[in-house]
Phi, psi and omega in degrees: 000145175271174185296327181293317179293319178300317179297320178295317178298320180296315178297322179295319179294317179297320179295321180295315179295319178299320179296319179295320180296323182284322184273322182222079184301333184272354182290154177255132179274122179243128180245115181284148179081195182271143178232125180254125178248112184283333182256215181274145174252115181252125180248119182284315183223133177263157177285181180297157185294150177221185183258354182275128178265147179250141179227162175260116185277183184296336178273011180064034179243145177286128181213165175293139180289141181224144175239013183293140177292347178298334184258013187234149175229166179051047181287125180224156177290134176262125190257350182295134180212254183299328180297329177279314183302319182296335183265352177279143183241101174296140182227150167256149186199176177238128178291134179294329186291313185236001177074012181278142177280147182204175175217157182168217180232156175269125184302321181297318180291320179296319181298326178289330179280310180208103183303331181292345182265005180225162176225160184242160177272185182296337179274000180083009180272148175299127186244319184200176181250138177274082185297327178298322181290340178298334180299324179295320178294318181293325177299314178297320181296317179296317179298321178296317179295320179297321178296320178295318179297317179297319179295319178295321179296319177296321178296317179298316179297320179295317179294322178295322177297319178295320179296316179298320179296316179296319179297318179295319179296319178296319179296318178296320179297318179297319179295319178296320179296317180297315179296320179296317178296320180296316179296320180296320179295320178295319179296317180293325179291327179279343181220085183301330181296343177287343179277311181242110177262102181283144176296144184299328183284347185257006179289143180249000000 
C-alpha cells in the first residue's frame, strides 16, 4: 500500500471506531487477525488486574511472557550475584514528561555493570532495565549470603567447641591442683616434722 491508501484506511478505521463509540459506547471493538500499529498505542482505561504478564517478543509483538526451557537454547548457570548488586546504584529522580518523582536504576549504569540486565532502542541507545531479570541476580546474592552465614556459623561452632574444651581442661587442672593440695595437707598433718625441719645440730 502507498501512503495515500494507508491514510485512507486509517481514516476509515478511525471513523468506524468513532461510529461504534457513538452508537454503542459499551461495545467492545474486536479485530480479527493480526493488527500492526505503526505509531503510538494509547490506552485510556485498562481492564481489571490479572496474573498474566505481557512482554515484547523478538518480532516486536506483544505476547505473554514465558520462562519455559522449550523456547531457550544454550542454557547455562548465571553466577553473578553480590558482585553485581554491590555495583548497582539505586537512584531517585523526577520524570521529565510529567514531573512525577520515582526511583529505580539508570539503564546506562546498569548496562556498564551487566549488559544482560539492560536493553537498547533501535538507535542503539540504552533504553531500559530488565527488572524481571534482576530477580536471578538477587537469588544468587541471597544464596551467596546464606553460604557466608553458614560458613560463619560453622566457624562459631568450631570456636565454641575449642572454648568448651579449654574450659573443661582448666576445670580438670583446678581439680588436680585441689586434690594435690589436699593430699599435701594430709601428709603434713600426719608428719609435723615435714612442716618444720630443724637442723640436726640444734636438737636438744
